[in-house]
C-alpha positions as CSV (number, residue, x, y, z in Angstrom):
1,X,0.0,0.0,0.0
2,X,2.8,2.4,0.9
3,X,4.5,2.2,-2.5
4,X,1.4,3.5,-4.2
5,X,1.5,6.8,-2.2
6,X,3.6,8.8,-4.7
7,X,1.3,8.1,-7.6
8,X,-1.7,8.9,-5.5
9,X,-0.2,12.3,-4.8
10,X,0.4,12.8,-8.6
11,X,-3.2,12.1,-9.2
12,X,-4.2,14.8,-6.7
13,X,-1.9,17.4,-8.3
14,X,-2.2,16.4,-12.0
15,X,-5.4,14.3,-12.1
16,X,-5.5,14.0,-15.9
17,X,-2.0,12.5,-16.2
18,X,-1.4,10.3,-13.2
19,X,-2.6,7.0,-14.5
20,X,-2.1,5.3,-17.8
21,X,-5.1,5.1,-20.0
22,X,-6.0,2.5,-22.7
23,X,-3.9,3.1,-25.8
24,X,-5.5,4.4,-29.0
25,X,-4.5,2.6,-32.1
26,X,-2.6,4.8,-34.6
27,X,-2.7,3.8,-38.2
28,X,0.0,6.2,-39.3
29,X,3.6,5.4,-38.8
30,X,5.2,8.1,-36.6
31,X,9.0,8.6,-36.1
32,X,10.1,8.9,-32.5
33,X,13.1,11.0,-33.3
34,X,11.0,13.5,-35.3
35,X,8.5,13.8,-32.4
36,X,11.3,14.5,-29.9
37,X,13.0,17.0,-32.3
38,X,9.7,18.9,-32.9
39,X,8.2,18.8,-29.4
40,X,11.0,18.6,-26.9
41,X,12.9,21.7,-27.9
42,X,11.0,24.9,-27.3
43,X,12.3,28.4,-27.8
44,X,13.0,30.0,-24.4
45,X,14.0,33.4,-25.7
46,X,17.5,34.9,-26.0
47,X,17.4,35.5,-22.2
48,X,14.8,35.3,-19.5
49,X,13.9,36.6,-16.1
50,X,11.4,34.8,-13.8
51,X,10.5,34.0,-10.2
52,X,11.2,30.4,-9.4
53,X,9.7,28.6,-6.4
54,X,11.1,25.1,-5.4
55,X,9.2,23.1,-2.8
56,X,10.8,19.9,-1.6
57,X,9.1,17.2,0.6
58,X,10.7,14.1,2.1
59,X,8.9,10.8,2.9
60,X,8.1,12.0,6.4
61,X,6.3,15.1,5.1
62,X,9.0,17.6,6.0
63,X,8.8,20.5,3.6
64,X,11.3,23.1,2.5
65,X,10.4,26.0,0.2
66,X,12.8,28.4,-1.5
67,X,12.0,31.3,-3.8
68,X,14.5,32.7,-6.3
69,X,14.8,35.4,-8.8
70,X,16.1,33.5,-11.8
71,X,18.1,35.1,-14.7
72,X,19.1,33.1,-17.7
73,X,20.9,33.8,-21.0
74,X,21.6,31.8,-24.1
75,X,25.2,32.1,-25.3
76,X,24.7,30.0,-28.4
77,X,28.1,28.3,-28.0
78,X,30.2,31.5,-27.9
79,X,33.6,30.7,-26.4
80,X,32.2,27.2,-25.8
81,X,29.5,28.5,-23.4
82,X,26.0,27.1,-23.9
83,X,24.1,29.1,-21.3
84,X,24.5,31.0,-18.0
85,X,22.1,31.1,-15.1
86,X,22.0,32.9,-11.8
87,X,19.6,32.5,-8.9
88,X,19.2,35.2,-6.2
89,X,17.4,33.9,-3.1
90,X,14.3,35.8,-2.1
91,X,12.9,33.4,0.5
92,X,13.3,32.2,3.3
93,X,14.3,35.4,5.0
94,X,17.4,33.9,6.7
95,X,18.7,32.9,3.3
96,X,18.0,36.1,1.5
97,X,21.0,37.4,-0.3
98,X,22.5,34.0,-1.1
99,X,23.1,33.4,-4.7
100,X,23.9,30.6,-7.1
101,X,25.5,30.9,-10.6
102,X,26.0,28.2,-13.2
103,X,27.8,28.3,-16.6
104,X,27.0,25.4,-18.9
105,X,29.3,24.4,-21.8
106,X,28.5,22.9,-25.2
107,X,29.1,19.1,-25.4
108,X,32.0,19.6,-27.7
109,X,34.0,21.3,-24.9
110,X,33.9,18.0,-23.0
111,X,33.7,19.8,-19.6
112,X,31.2,19.9,-16.8
113,X,29.4,23.0,-15.9
114,X,31.0,25.5,-13.5
115,X,29.1,26.7,-10.5
116,X,29.5,29.2,-7.7
117,X,27.5,30.1,-4.6
118,X,27.6,33.2,-2.5
119,X,26.8,33.0,1.2
120,X,26.2,36.5,2.7
121,X,26.8,35.3,6.2
122,X,30.3,34.3,5.3
123,X,30.7,37.0,2.7
124,X,32.5,34.5,0.5
125,X,32.0,33.0,-2.9
126,X,32.6,29.3,-3.1
127,X,33.2,27.3,-6.3
128,X,31.0,24.2,-6.4
129,X,32.1,21.3,-8.6
130,X,29.7,19.2,-10.6
131,X,31.2,15.7,-10.5
132,X,28.4,14.1,-12.4
133,X,25.3,15.1,-14.4
134,X,23.5,12.7,-12.2
135,X,24.0,14.9,-9.2
136,X,20.8,16.5,-7.7
137,X,19.9,20.0,-8.8
138,X,19.5,22.1,-5.6
139,X,18.5,19.1,-3.6
140,X,15.5,18.3,-5.9
141,X,14.5,15.1,-7.7
142,X,15.8,16.5,-11.0
143,X,19.5,16.1,-11.8
144,X,21.8,18.5,-13.6
145,X,21.5,16.2,-16.6
146,X,17.7,16.5,-16.5
147,X,17.7,20.3,-16.7
148,X,20.5,20.5,-19.3
149,X,20.1,20.7,-23.0
150,X,20.2,17.2,-24.5
151,X,20.8,16.8,-28.2
152,X,18.2,14.7,-30.0
153,X,20.8,12.2,-31.2
154,X,22.1,11.5,-27.7
155,X,19.3,8.9,-27.4
156,X,17.6,6.3,-29.5
157,X,14.0,7.2,-29.9
158,X,11.1,4.9,-30.6
159,X,7.4,5.9,-31.0
160,X,5.4,3.5,-28.9
161,X,1.8,4.6,-29.3
162,X,-0.8,7.4,-29.5
163,X,-2.7,7.6,-26.2
164,X,-5.7,9.4,-24.9
165,X,-6.5,10.6,-21.4
166,X,-9.9,10.9,-19.7
167,X,-10.5,14.3,-21.2
168,X,-9.9,13.1,-24.8
169,X,-6.5,14.8,-25.2
170,X,-4.0,12.8,-27.3
171,X,-0.4,12.2,-26.5
172,X,2.6,10.9,-28.5
173,X,4.3,8.3,-26.2
174,X,8.0,7.9,-27.1
175,X,10.7,5.7,-25.5
176,X,14.2,7.3,-25.4
177,X,17.2,5.1,-24.6
178,X,20.5,6.9,-23.8
179,X,23.4,6.1,-26.0
180,X,26.1,6.7,-23.4
181,X,27.0,3.5,-21.5
182,X,27.3,5.3,-18.1
183,X,23.9,6.9,-18.0
184,X,22.0,6.7,-14.7
185,X,18.8,5.8,-16.7
186,X,18.2,2.7,-18.7
187,X,15.3,4.5,-20.6
188,X,12.8,7.3,-20.4
189,X,9.2,7.2,-21.5
190,X,8.1,10.7,-22.8
191,X,4.6,12.0,-23.3
192,X,4.1,14.8,-25.7
193,X,0.8,16.6,-26.0
194,X,-0.5,16.3,-29.6
195,X,-1.6,19.6,-31.1
196,X,-2.8,21.0,-34.4
197,X,0.5,22.7,-35.0
198,X,3.9,21.2,-34.0
199,X,4.8,24.5,-32.3
200,X,2.1,23.8,-29.7
201,X,3.3,20.2,-29.1
202,X,5.0,20.1,-25.7
203,X,6.3,17.5,-23.3
204,X,3.9,16.8,-20.4
205,X,5.3,13.7,-18.7
206,X,8.5,11.7,-18.3
207,X,8.8,8.3,-16.6
208,X,12.4,7.6,-15.7
209,X,13.8,4.0,-15.2
210,X,17.1,3.4,-13.3
211,X,20.0,1.3,-14.5
212,X,18.3,-1.9,-13.4
213,X,15.2,-1.1,-15.5
214,X,13.1,-0.3,-12.4
215,X,10.7,2.6,-12.3
216,X,12.5,5.5,-10.6
217,X,10.5,8.7,-10.8
218,X,7.8,10.5,-12.7
219,X,8.0,14.1,-13.9
220,X,4.8,16.1,-14.9
221,X,5.0,19.4,-16.7
222,X,2.8,22.3,-17.7
223,X,4.0,25.1,-19.8
224,X,3.4,28.8,-20.5
225,X,4.1,30.9,-23.6
226,X,5.1,34.5,-23.3
227,X,5.2,36.0,-26.8
228,X,7.2,33.5,-28.8
229,X,9.2,32.2,-25.8
230,X,8.3,29.1,-23.7
231,X,8.9,28.5,-20.0
232,X,7.8,26.0,-17.4
233,X,4.6,26.8,-15.6
234,X,4.5,23.9,-13.0
235,X,6.7,20.9,-12.8
236,X,6.1,18.1,-10.3
237,X,8.6,15.2,-9.7
238,X,8.2,12.2,-7.5
239,X,10.8,9.6,-6.8
240,X,8.8,6.4,-6.2
241,X,11.9,4.7,-4.6
242,X,12.7,7.3,-2.0
243,X,9.2,8.9,-1.7
244,X,10.8,12.3,-2.1
245,X,8.9,15.0,-4.1
246,X,9.8,18.2,-5.8
247,X,7.5,21.0,-7.0
248,X,8.7,23.8,-9.3
249,X,6.6,26.9,-10.1
250,X,7.7,29.6,-12.5
251,X,6.0,33.0,-12.4
252,X,6.5,36.6,-13.8
253,X,8.3,35.3,-16.9
254,X,10.0,38.1,-18.9
255,X,11.9,36.9,-22.0
256,X,14.2,38.9,-24.3
257,X,14.9,41.7,-21.9
258,X,18.5,42.2,-23.0
259,X,20.4,40.9,-19.9
260,X,24.0,42.0,-20.0
261,X,27.0,39.8,-19.3
262,X,27.6,41.6,-16.0
263,X,24.6,39.8,-14.4
264,X,26.6,36.5,-14.6
265,X,29.8,37.4,-12.7
266,X,31.1,36.8,-9.2
267,X,30.9,40.5,-8.6
268,X,27.1,40.4,-9.3
269,X,26.7,37.5,-6.8
270,X,28.0,39.8,-4.1
271,X,26.0,42.8,-5.2
272,X,22.8,40.9,-5.5
273,X,19.8,42.5,-7.3
274,X,20.1,45.9,-5.8
């Protein structure tokens, strides 16, 4: 009975997606790679400002909530940099002023992302190493690999079926198997919301399986579009092996505001958002 608890919580938060529905037969032959290429990569803008809330809950019900001002910029591979992100802590009050910065590099660089944190109590900036893309992102149930850009050809994709939920909405269900031998996942099952136009097709669910092929966690997503840019709206992740859950909420999204490079420096971490 206890092992069913995480999926019961998913049903409460995202009732339309929590349980598998009977598959709908699809006469047309669909290509898994094409679906992923068209639906999994949404334009986020050249840069983006938003308010990010992360709520973590352990198996005992203990909860931790942190609110950040998030700034992000696409560097398009310039000098080997893929993107930069900085998080300024707004809540809780005793952590206000703390900041986190991350520089991610293009795969061709063959190097892990660089990260820094600033702790106002110590008035020091500390470099934080990312040993593995499987490391947890800010203590959540998503890894750095989960939130990093993954090229479509890093996985083998296979279209499984077209499926309907109770509301009659249709989803492309695609299996993705990582090509790298040291991946922490044996496979992922992705659900993409079918739409009249490919531009509106978005990923709404991911089921992750560990190296042994056992169900590990489920991620549910809703999206928002601001102008031509896309951003998360709500994301809910449950690890069914540890009973830990993570909830992400993104608000006040402002894309393409012309963020300067000075926002992504150690000096800015100290100055904060003043």
